[in-house]
C-alpha positions, 0 to 999 in steps of 0.5 A: 500500499502507496502512503498518500501524499501531502498533497492528495491529502489537502486534495478537495474531494466529495464522494457522490453515490447516486445514479439520479442523473437530475441530482447528480448534476445539481451537486454538479453545480454546485461544486465550487472551484478547486473542488472534485467530485467523485461520483460512483455507483459502487464504494469499491470503486472510490478504491481501498480503505486508505483511499477513502481516508481522503474524501472529506464527506460521502453524499449518498442517495438514499432513494437508490436501490437498484444499482447499491443499496445504502445500507450496505455503503453505510454498514461498508465505512463504519463497519467493515472499514471503521472509516468516520468519513461525513456522510449525508444523506439525501431523500429517502422515505422515514424507515430508511432514514432510522435504519441509516442513523442506526447505522450511524449515518449522520445527516438528512435532508431532503432532495431538494435541499441539496442547493442549501445544505451542499454549499454549507458543507463545502465551506464546513470542509476546505480546510488546506489545499 
């Protein structure tokens, strides 16, 4: 395993798991200069454990059920990898949100709130780089 460089650690990147084209486009349009959106359909596409640590936060689509299971994603991050990556969930109903809370996801929003909250996360996680 190669060790991350300081430059890699300072990069402003966030991970996005969603297959909703409109939601992905909304997130991309809100992404400020100097930030990179990394959209994947499977957490394994984001890399190994040490590569997941380099993301500032994860935007997770709770309405997804065809390509990936949001519960599997949070379980893998929290239980298998034991990573305390901030997980911001969008969409979903009360039942999935309750399950995600128990699995230790961090915050929950309706998809139409992305324009209000995502810019706050970019500001909050803009340290370094």
